[in-house]
Backbone as numpy.savetxt, mean C-alpha at the origin, in Angstrom:
# Nx Ny Nz CAx CAy CAz Cx Cy Cz
17.38 11.84 1.62 18.18 11.07 2.64 18.86 9.99 1.86
20.20 9.85 2.12 20.93 8.72 1.47 20.34 7.32 1.81
20.32 6.50 0.87 19.74 5.19 1.03 20.28 4.37 2.16
21.55 4.44 2.40 22.24 3.69 3.55 21.64 4.13 4.87
21.45 5.45 5.01 20.96 5.93 6.26 19.52 5.42 6.47
18.73 5.57 5.43 17.35 5.16 5.43 17.24 3.62 5.74
18.09 2.82 5.14 18.09 1.41 5.38 18.44 1.10 6.80
19.36 1.92 7.38 19.73 1.69 8.80 18.56 2.09 9.69
17.87 3.16 9.35 16.64 3.54 10.16 15.60 2.50 10.05
15.40 1.91 8.92 14.45 0.87 8.74 14.79 -0.36 9.59
16.05 -0.74 9.68 16.50 -1.82 10.49 16.26 -1.60 12.02
16.17 -0.38 12.41 15.94 -0.17 13.86 14.48 0.37 14.14
13.68 0.43 13.15 12.32 0.93 13.30 11.45 -0.17 13.94
10.50 0.28 14.64 9.45 -0.66 15.28 8.54 -1.12 14.12
8.30 -2.38 14.15 7.35 -3.01 13.15 6.24 -3.62 13.99
5.15 -3.92 13.32 4.03 -4.63 14.00 3.46 -5.70 13.11
2.83 -6.63 13.67 2.18 -7.65 12.95 0.78 -7.09 12.58
0.50 -7.09 11.28 -0.77 -6.65 10.74 -1.61 -7.80 10.35
-2.67 -8.11 11.06 -3.58 -9.15 10.75 -4.99 -8.56 10.66
-5.45 -8.35 9.43 -6.79 -7.67 9.25 -7.28 -7.79 7.88
-8.03 -6.86 7.48 -8.71 -6.87 6.17 -8.29 -5.65 5.27
-8.06 -5.90 4.09 -7.80 -4.85 3.08 -8.81 -4.89 1.99
-8.94 -3.81 1.18 -9.87 -3.72 0.11 -9.21 -3.20 -1.14
-9.43 -3.88 -2.21 -8.81 -3.44 -3.49 -9.85 -3.30 -4.59
-9.97 -2.05 -5.06 -10.90 -1.77 -6.12 -10.19 -1.84 -7.48
-10.48 -2.86 -8.20 -9.73 -3.06 -9.51 -10.57 -3.04 -10.72
-9.98 -2.76 -11.82 -10.66 -2.78 -13.11 -11.24 -4.22 -13.35
-12.43 -4.23 -13.86 -13.08 -5.53 -14.12 -12.29 -6.54 -15.00
-11.44 -5.94 -15.86 -10.68 -6.82 -16.75 -9.65 -7.70 -16.00
-9.37 -7.43 -14.65 -8.44 -8.16 -13.90 -9.10 -9.07 -12.87
-10.36 -9.35 -13.04 -11.06 -10.24 -12.11 -10.32 -11.55 -11.82
-9.72 -12.16 -12.81 -9.09 -13.47 -12.57 -7.86 -13.40 -11.71
-7.30 -12.14 -11.58 -6.04 -12.05 -10.88 -6.09 -10.77 -9.86
-6.98 -10.88 -8.91 -7.14 -9.68 -8.04 -5.92 -9.28 -7.19
-4.99 -10.17 -7.08 -3.78 -9.75 -6.32 -2.54 -9.65 -7.26
-2.78 -9.29 -8.49 -1.76 -9.12 -9.42 -0.94 -7.83 -9.19
0.38 -7.94 -9.52 1.29 -6.79 -9.34 1.54 -6.08 -10.66
0.78 -6.51 -11.72 0.99 -5.98 -12.99 0.96 -4.43 -13.13
-0.05 -3.88 -12.39 -0.21 -2.43 -12.37 1.07 -1.74 -11.92
1.72 -2.35 -10.85 2.96 -1.75 -10.31 4.12 -1.92 -11.20
4.02 -2.86 -12.22 5.12 -3.04 -13.13 4.96 -2.03 -14.30
3.80 -1.42 -14.46 3.61 -0.43 -15.51 3.71 1.02 -15.06
3.29 1.25 -13.79 3.28 2.60 -13.27 3.86 2.64 -11.84
4.62 3.63 -11.61 5.16 3.78 -10.23 4.04 4.22 -9.31
4.30 4.10 -8.00 3.29 4.45 -6.99 4.01 5.18 -5.87
3.23 5.59 -4.86 3.78 6.41 -3.78 4.98 5.75 -3.08
4.95 4.39 -3.00 6.06 3.72 -2.25 6.85 2.79 -3.13
6.68 2.84 -4.50 7.48 1.96 -5.36 7.82 2.63 -6.68
8.81 2.14 -7.31 9.07 2.58 -8.72 9.11 1.38 -9.59
8.69 1.60 -10.81 8.70 0.52 -11.82 10.09 -0.07 -11.95
10.18 -1.29 -12.11 11.39 -2.14 -12.30 12.25 -2.14 -11.03
11.84 -1.58 -9.94 12.59 -1.66 -8.66 11.86 -2.65 -7.69
10.60 -2.44 -7.49 9.82 -3.19 -6.54 8.44 -3.40 -7.00
7.86 -4.71 -6.95 6.51 -4.97 -7.15 5.67 -4.63 -5.95
4.50 -4.09 -6.06 3.69 -3.69 -4.98 2.18 -3.90 -5.28
1.46 -4.09 -4.16 0.05 -4.15 -4.18 -0.49 -3.12 -3.11
-1.46 -2.31 -3.44 -1.93 -1.25 -2.60 -3.36 -1.43 -2.16
-3.63 -2.21 -1.16 -5.07 -2.30 -0.63 -5.29 -1.16 0.35
-6.54 -0.67 0.37 -7.01 0.26 1.35 -7.41 -0.48 2.55
-7.54 0.17 3.71 -7.92 -0.55 4.95 -9.42 -0.47 5.19
-10.18 0.16 4.29 -11.67 0.17 4.35 -12.12 0.35 2.97
-13.39 -0.13 2.69 -13.89 -0.05 1.32 -14.04 1.28 0.76
-14.49 2.31 1.59 -14.65 3.60 1.06 -13.37 4.25 0.60
-12.26 3.97 1.35 -10.96 4.49 0.98 -10.45 3.90 -0.30
-10.80 2.65 -0.58 -10.40 2.08 -1.90 -11.07 2.84 -3.07
-12.30 3.30 -2.83 -12.95 4.07 -3.86 -12.35 5.47 -4.02
-11.93 6.08 -2.91 -11.34 7.39 -2.93 -9.98 7.27 -3.69
-9.24 6.26 -3.33 -7.88 6.07 -3.93 -7.94 5.86 -5.44
-8.98 5.24 -5.92 -9.10 5.02 -7.37 -9.84 6.17 -8.09
-10.21 7.15 -7.37 -10.89 8.32 -7.99 -12.34 8.16 -8.18
-12.97 7.16 -7.74 -14.42 6.98 -7.91 -15.20 7.83 -6.94
-14.59 8.21 -5.87 -15.20 9.15 -4.88 -14.27 10.33 -4.70
-14.84 11.46 -4.53 -14.08 12.76 -4.18 -14.58 13.38 -3.01
-13.75 13.91 -2.14 -14.20 14.64 -0.95 -13.83 16.11 -1.03
-14.70 16.99 -0.90 -14.38 18.43 -0.83 -15.20 18.99 0.30
-14.48 19.67 1.28 -15.14 20.08 2.52 -15.90 18.97 3.16
-17.11 19.11 3.34 -17.95 18.03 3.97 -18.80 17.27 2.97
-18.43 17.37 1.69 -19.25 16.85 0.66 -18.54 15.61 -0.04
-19.22 14.59 -0.32 -18.65 13.38 -1.00 -19.33 13.33 -2.33
-18.58 13.25 -3.42 -19.12 13.19 -4.79 -18.67 11.99 -5.46
-19.59 11.22 -6.09 -19.25 10.10 -6.88 -18.84 10.54 -8.27
-17.77 9.90 -8.81 -17.29 10.32 -10.08 -17.59 9.23 -11.08
-18.20 9.52 -12.30 -18.33 8.47 -13.26 -17.02 7.89 -13.63
-16.97 6.61 -13.65 -15.68 5.88 -13.95 -15.90 4.57 -14.58
-14.88 3.96 -15.10 -15.00 2.62 -15.69 -15.40 1.61 -14.57
-15.97 0.58 -14.90 -16.38 -0.44 -13.86 -15.23 -0.96 -13.00
-15.48 -1.11 -11.78 -14.43 -1.63 -10.86 -15.21 -2.61 -9.96
-14.36 -3.54 -9.44 -14.88 -4.54 -8.41 -14.02 -4.34 -7.16
-14.64 -4.25 -6.01 -13.89 -4.19 -4.79 -13.80 -5.59 -4.20
-12.47 -5.98 -4.06 -12.18 -7.32 -3.48 -11.84 -7.13 -1.99
-12.34 -7.98 -1.14 -11.89 -8.12 0.27 -10.73 -8.96 0.36
-9.70 -8.57 1.08 -8.45 -9.29 1.14 -8.14 -9.53 2.59
-7.98 -10.80 3.00 -7.46 -11.11 4.29 -5.90 -10.96 4.26
-5.47 -10.10 5.21 -4.06 -9.73 5.26 -3.40 -10.29 6.59
-2.28 -10.95 6.41 -1.56 -11.39 7.61 -0.06 -11.15 7.27
0.41 -10.02 7.89 1.82 -9.66 7.59 2.54 -9.47 8.92
3.57 -10.24 9.20 4.23 -10.15 10.45 5.15 -8.85 10.54
5.59 -8.37 9.45 6.54 -7.24 9.47 6.05 -5.98 8.73
5.32 -5.13 9.45 4.68 -3.95 8.79 5.23 -2.68 9.54
5.69 -1.72 8.69 5.99 -0.44 9.25 4.65 0.39 9.35
4.33 0.89 10.44 3.06 1.63 10.55 3.34 3.10 10.59
3.14 3.76 9.49 3.43 5.17 9.35 2.19 6.03 9.87
1.22 5.38 10.29 0.16 6.08 11.02 0.56 6.46 12.46
1.66 5.81 12.90 2.21 6.03 14.22 3.22 7.15 14.19
2.96 8.28 14.86 3.88 9.39 14.83 5.29 9.10 15.37
5.42 8.10 16.22 6.75 7.70 16.74 7.54 7.08 15.63
6.94 6.21 14.86 7.58 5.54 13.72 7.87 6.56 12.68
7.06 7.48 12.40 7.34 8.52 11.34 8.54 9.36 11.81
8.58 9.76 13.03 9.61 10.62 13.53 10.99 9.82 13.46
10.96 8.59 13.88 12.19 7.72 13.80 12.75 7.73 12.31
11.86 7.67 11.41 12.28 7.55 10.00 12.49 8.92 9.37
12.15 9.99 10.07 12.33 11.30 9.50 11.21 11.77 8.52
10.05 11.23 8.77 8.90 11.63 7.86 7.79 12.17 8.75
7.44 13.44 8.46 6.23 14.01 9.03 5.04 13.77 8.12
3.85 14.02 8.52 2.65 13.83 7.63 2.74 14.61 6.41
3.29 15.82 6.37 3.38 16.60 5.13 4.29 15.94 4.06
5.44 15.47 4.58 6.40 14.74 3.72 5.79 13.42 3.22
5.03 12.77 4.04 4.43 11.54 3.72 3.34 11.69 2.69
2.60 12.77 2.77 1.49 12.96 1.82 1.76 13.91 0.72
3.03 14.32 0.61 3.38 15.22 -0.53 3.26 14.59 -1.88
2.94 15.36 -2.93 2.78 14.82 -4.23 4.13 14.12 -4.63
4.06 12.91 -5.10 5.25 12.15 -5.42 5.48 12.03 -6.95
4.46 12.32 -7.68 4.55 12.07 -9.19 5.63 13.04 -9.86
5.77 14.22 -9.34 6.72 15.13 -9.95 8.13 14.72 -9.64
8.33 14.05 -8.50 9.72 13.69 -8.04 10.09 12.27 -8.45
9.22 11.56 -9.06 9.51 10.17 -9.53 10.71 10.17 -10.41
11.77 9.27 -10.26 11.66 8.10 -9.38 12.34 8.28 -8.00
12.56 9.50 -7.58 13.35 9.74 -6.34 12.47 10.40 -5.27
11.11 10.26 -5.33 10.29 10.85 -4.28 10.70 10.24 -2.90
10.71 11.04 -1.88 11.11 10.51 -0.60 10.30 9.25 -0.19
8.99 9.22 -0.52 8.25 8.03 -0.11 8.68 6.82 -0.95
9.06 7.07 -2.20 9.58 5.93 -2.95 10.93 5.40 -2.44
11.81 6.30 -2.03 13.07 5.94 -1.36 12.77 5.13 -0.15
11.77 5.62 0.63 11.41 4.91 1.91 10.95 3.46 1.57
10.06 3.36 0.54 9.56 2.07 0.13 10.60 1.14 -0.34
11.61 1.61 -1.09 12.68 0.76 -1.59 13.51 0.33 -0.35
13.82 1.24 0.56 14.59 0.78 1.71 13.88 -0.19 2.53
12.55 0.02 2.72 11.74 -0.97 3.48 11.75 -2.31 2.79
11.58 -2.31 1.50 11.62 -3.59 0.75 12.99 -4.24 0.89
14.02 -3.55 0.68 15.40 -4.12 0.88 15.65 -4.56 2.29
14.98 -3.97 3.28 15.11 -4.37 4.70 14.16 -5.49 5.12
13.54 -6.10 4.13 12.68 -7.26 4.43 11.26 -6.91 4.97
10.88 -5.67 4.93 9.55 -5.22 5.42 8.57 -5.80 4.38
7.43 -6.32 4.92 6.37 -6.92 4.04 5.41 -5.97 3.64
5.12 -4.83 4.44 4.20 -3.86 4.13 4.37 -2.61 4.84
3.74 -1.50 4.37 3.79 -0.16 5.08 2.30 0.26 5.14
1.83 0.49 6.44 0.53 1.10 6.60 0.79 2.67 6.64
-0.18 3.33 6.03 0.04 4.76 5.93 -1.35 5.48 5.75
-1.41 6.76 6.25 -2.63 7.52 6.12 -2.97 7.82 4.66
-4.26 7.73 4.29 -4.68 8.06 2.94 -4.62 9.62 2.67
-4.13 9.89 1.51 -4.09 11.27 1.01 -5.54 11.74 0.57
-6.25 10.83 0.08 -7.55 11.14 -0.52 -8.72 11.10 0.44
-8.58 10.40 1.55 -9.59 10.23 2.52 -9.03 10.50 3.91
-9.36 11.63 4.49 -8.72 12.00 5.71 -8.94 11.09 6.90
-9.96 10.30 6.86 -10.12 9.30 7.92 -9.71 7.88 7.45
-9.13 7.70 6.33 -8.81 6.39 5.88 -7.30 6.10 5.89
-6.96 4.87 5.64 -5.57 4.40 5.63 -5.45 3.36 4.52
-4.17 3.21 4.14 -3.84 2.19 3.08 -2.72 1.33 3.57
-2.41 0.37 2.74 -1.29 -0.57 3.04 -0.62 -0.76 1.66
0.69 -0.72 1.64 1.42 -1.15 0.46 2.04 -2.47 0.84
1.92 -3.48 0.02 2.39 -4.76 0.28 3.50 -5.07 -0.72
4.69 -5.63 -0.28 5.71 -6.09 -1.14 5.65 -7.64 -1.23
4.92 -8.14 -2.23 4.76 -9.58 -2.34 6.00 -10.38 -2.31
7.16 -9.91 -2.88 8.40 -10.62 -2.83 8.90 -10.88 -1.44
8.47 -10.14 -0.43 8.88 -10.19 0.89 8.01 -11.02 1.78
6.94 -11.61 1.18 6.00 -12.42 2.00 6.68 -13.66 2.56
7.71 -14.15 1.96 8.42 -15.30 2.43 9.75 -14.95 3.21
9.97 -13.67 3.41 11.17 -13.32 4.22 10.92 -13.35 5.69
11.66 -14.20 6.42 11.43 -14.28 7.84 10.16 -14.99 8.11
9.33 -14.45 8.99 8.01 -15.00 9.23 7.15 -14.81 7.94
6.55 -15.90 7.48 5.78 -15.78 6.28 4.58 -14.99 6.44
4.27 -14.08 5.47 3.07 -13.34 5.41 2.13 -13.88 4.30
0.92 -13.40 4.32 0.05 -13.86 3.24 -1.09 -12.82 2.91
-1.59 -12.88 1.73 -2.74 -12.15 1.25 -3.69 -13.26 0.68
-4.94 -13.14 1.00 -5.93 -14.05 0.47 -7.15 -13.36 0.14
-7.69 -13.52 -1.05 -8.93 -12.88 -1.46 -10.06 -13.62 -0.77
-10.91 -12.88 -0.10 -12.04 -13.47 0.58 -13.14 -13.74 -0.49
-13.45 -14.96 -0.63 -14.55 -15.33 -1.58 -15.11 -16.73 -1.22
-16.24 -16.76 -0.50 -16.80 -18.04 -0.06 -17.28 -18.82 -1.22
-17.45 -18.27 -2.38 -17.96 -19.03 -3.54 -16.83 -19.76 -4.33
-15.56 -19.24 -4.09 -14.47 -19.87 -4.72 -14.26 -19.41 -6.20
-15.16 -18.44 -6.62 -14.98 -17.98 -8.00 -13.72 -17.11 -8.25
-13.23 -16.48 -7.22 -12.08 -15.56 -7.34 -11.03 -15.92 -6.43
-10.83 -17.22 -6.20 -9.77 -17.69 -5.27 -8.40 -17.30 -5.76
-7.70 -16.55 -4.88 -6.39 -16.02 -5.20 -5.71 -15.73 -3.91
-4.49 -16.28 -3.78 -3.68 -15.92 -2.55 -2.23 -15.85 -2.88
-1.51 -15.14 -1.97 -0.12 -15.00 -2.06 0.53 -15.28 -0.73
1.68 -15.96 -0.58 2.52 -16.32 -1.62 2.00 -17.60 -2.30
């Protein structure tokens, strides 16, 4: 879909205020910066491409964060733990006034995305995967985040956050929950 058409659809799409909790399972070497965008600057993701948009991808529940990082696999009714490098799951307080919710079929239809297109493998099509085009249009349209169903956990969901847009319009924020103060980190 041409970017101008997608940007126009984003401008007329329904958004919602997302105020809740996210979870991010990160490599232990990044403890000091749990809300870093460095990973998105090295590797493209489902809704962003390197050098176009910085992004953070929290899951909306702790188990989904482990599925998304490959620490857990689901096949049929079986859940399998996969040996992997150490990770820490951070709890993140999320307050985003402008979120596209792709879990909503009305929003998906408005944007021309069915579940199959939304969950399609994007790596082969990078940097022009349909979801990456959608993410870029959303970013350019001032959207702060996109909620979407998890590909790896059929009952889970994720959020992609565009930190550069946290100060666009109504200010959004991400804050690592840590009552000890050892991992205090927030955006913007």
